[in-house]
N, C-alpha and C positions, 0 to 999 in steps of 0.2 A: 104551830105544830104545823101546821102544815108548810110555812118557810121552811122552818126545819129539816121538811121530805125531800122538799124542791133542791135543799145547798145539796145534801145526801146526795142525791140524784145526779146531781151538777160531777159531784164531784168525782162517783162512782164513774159518769161517760169518761170523764179527766184520763180516771185511772185507768179508765179497757184500750184509752187513746192512745194514753202512756206505756200503757205495754201492747198494745201493738207494731208503736210504733217500736220498742225496744225485739219484740218479735221479725219484725223488717227486718233491724241491724244487724241483731244474730245472725236472720239466715243468708241477709246481703255474706257477712261476712264468711260462717259455717263456706256459703259457695266457694267465695274469694279461695278461702285458704286451703279448700280442695281442689282450685285451680292449680291453686299458688303446688302443692302439694306435690299433681299428678308432673305441673313441667318441673319443679326440681327432681322427680320417680324416674322421670324420663332423660331430665338430664345426670342424674345418677346413671342410670342405663349405660350408655353414651360414652362417658366417663371413665366406666368400668370394663366395657368394650376395647377402650383409645388403650384404657391402661394394659389388658391384656396383652393388645396386640404393644404394645413398647414390649413389653415383655420375652413377649415370644420375639423381637425383634434384636433384644437384647443380651434373652441367650445363641443367636445365631451370633451376632457379632463376638459373641467370646469364643463363644466355638473357632468359628472364624481364625479367628487372635490366635487359637489353641494351635489349630493347623499351625497358620502361617509360624509363629515361634519354631513350633517341633519342623518344618521345613525348615528354617534359621538352623539348630544344633545339626539333620542332617545333610544341610548342606558345606559346615565349617567340617561335620567327618566327613563326608568325600571331600573333602578336600587333602585332611590326613592325613586318610588313608590311603595315597599313594604316594608322601610321606611315608607311611610303615614299611611300602612294602619292601626298602631296599633294607628293612631291621630282617623283616622275613625271607628275604628273597640268600643272604648271609650264612644264616644256620642251613636252612633247605638247601644250598649249596655249598657247605659245608659233608653234611649227611649225606649227599650222595656224592659224592667223594668217597667217603669212609665207607661205604652199602662196597661201591665198588671193587676198594680192595683187598675190602674181607672179601671175597667172591673172587679176589684172585692167592689171592695167601693163604698155604698150610699151616701156617705158624698158629698155634693158640699162643702166645703169648701177645703176638700181635694183631687179633681177632680179639683180644678180649680188652687191648687198647683201644682199638678203635669201636667198642661197642660202645665204650664206654666216653667213649666224644659226643658218637652220636648220639648215648644218654644227652649228655648236658649242650649238644645244639638243640636239641628238640626239650630243655627243659627253655632256655634262653628264648626257644618261639615259644611255647607255653604262654611265657611271660608277653610275652609283646603281645600279642592273643588274648588276651586275659583284658588286658591293661585297653588295650580299643573294645574289645566291649564293655566293660564297667565303661567307657568314655562315653560311647551309644543308648546308655540307659538316661533316662529323663523318667520315674515314676518322680514321688514325693519322698522328703530327702527321710535318709536312712543315718538322723547322726548317732555319732561317736565322737572320742576324742580321737582326735589327727594330731600329729606334728607336725606344723606348716614348712618348717624343713622337707618333709617328706612330699608336699604336696608343692612344690617351686620345684625340687627334686625333677617331679615323675612328668610333670608339666613341658624341663625344660629339655630332659631328652626325651619327651613326645614330641617337640617342636623345634629339635635339632634340624635333620635335616628338612623340615618343612619351611622354614626361612631362608634355607639357599636360595629360595626364589628370587627373595627377591636382591637390590642389590647390593652390597658390604653393609651384609643387617649385624649387626656383632652384639652379642647377651651379657652383662657382667649382674652376678649374683655378690650378692651380699648379705647379711643371712645373721642379724639384731641375736643378743644373749640374752640365756633367758628367760625365752616369749614360750611359755606354755601354755601344752595341749589347745588345742580352738573343738567344742563342740560344735563339727556338723556335718557334712554330708560333705567328703572331700571331693565324689567326683563332682560333685556340682559346683562345686569353687571352682576346682580345676577346668571344669565347660567354662566357668567367667574368668580365668587366665587366658584363657586362650584365646579366647572373644579380646580382651587387652593386647594382651599380645602382639595377637592379628592386626587390631586397629592400629600398635605403634608403628610396625613396621613398613603399614603401610601410608603411614603420616610424615613417612622419610624415603619420597623417593627416590633422591640420593646417595643415601643409606648414614648411619649411623649406629652408635651405640643405646641399646635396651638397658634401664637399668634394671632389674628386678632387687626392691632391699624389705628385709619381714623386720616387725618388734611390736611394743606396746604403744596406747598411745591412747586415754581415754580409757581407760579399761577394756579396753581393747585389741584384740593382735590384729595387727596387718598386713597386707601380700600389698608393698606397692611397687607400681612400675609406668619406670620415668622416662620419657623419648624427646627425641631434639628437631619437631618437627613440627608447624604449620600451624600449631598450636588453636585455642578453641575461640571465636571472634565474643564475646562478652554478653549481645543479646540471642546468643547462641544458648549459650549456658547453661540457662534454665531450662532446654529446650530438647538436651542431646540424648536423656532417658527417656523420652517417649515414643512411643510405638512409632516404626515410618517414621519418623526425624533422619534426615540421612543428607549430609553436603557432599558428599559424592558425585563423580558421575554417575550419567544412568548408568545401569548395567551392573556398576561397579558393589553397589550395598544395598539389604533392603529400608535400611533401618530400622532393622529387631537386634542387631547385635547387643548394643548398649543399655537397650530393653530390656532384653534374658537377661544379663547382670547383673541388671535393682534387677528384676526378679527371685532367681534362684538365688539374691546375698537375702534377700525378704524373706523366700520363707529358711533360711539356717538360721534366723534372728540373728543377722548382719545390718549390711545394707555397703555401699561404695561412693566416696568421693569424689570433688578429680578440684584440681586447681591446672588453673591455666594459663600462661602469656601468650596470647597472637606471637608468634613469628620465633617465639624461643621454647614451646612446645607442652606439652602437659603433662602431670600427674596423675595417674586412676589410687586408689586405696579401696583395697577390697579390708574390710571392716567386720572380725567376725571376735562373737563371745567367747570367753573359757572359764 
């Protein structure tokens, strides 16, 4: 009986030792776990702060990019404003001339005729100014059914005088048959088209013809602009739509024109594509849903 008690006491001591070891091991594990949790918590706080900083930087970069895009639009608008001046000047001269004639004549029939001519010229002036104001609009797309031919006609008319700044530049227009209306913001497409036409003119310093065509391709309507300039090198084809990328000389471009075109077309559920052969020119296509 005494031997059994000794065995039990020995087993008890062994169990107590095992329990102490397990308790010590558990405490050590808990301490290690607490230390790891604390370290992870500190790392999380650091990462959270860095993520917040990155978000703020990203917001600042986006805001800066938006300002640059706006500046690029205003720059293009400024260039075109000079070209529009003659469109405004002619009606103003006519209005001034007819007004002087009215003052000098007492003939009622002539007064009525001059008044109608003044009204007509004022209407022309109003249309030109309205187009200029529309072009300056930079808000979100206002999509509506628009005839592609109308976009081309208005843009070519808008840029006719502006292109005289370039040497021996001609414009050829070939409109496709049965092209349905496109669902886009007309002004956005016009802004993109103006940028591409200016690029085409700049790519032909010795002169040439800018060929503008329209049609349907892969269930989308398109406006195509072709030039016979220097073309785009293969290694640059993937970069031309990136913000700030440009092959122009310093001071001749911001590298935002084609990036802006891409954004405008994407905002209207469209796209822009390019084909180019170095030394033989480029063809840009504005693709639009209908």
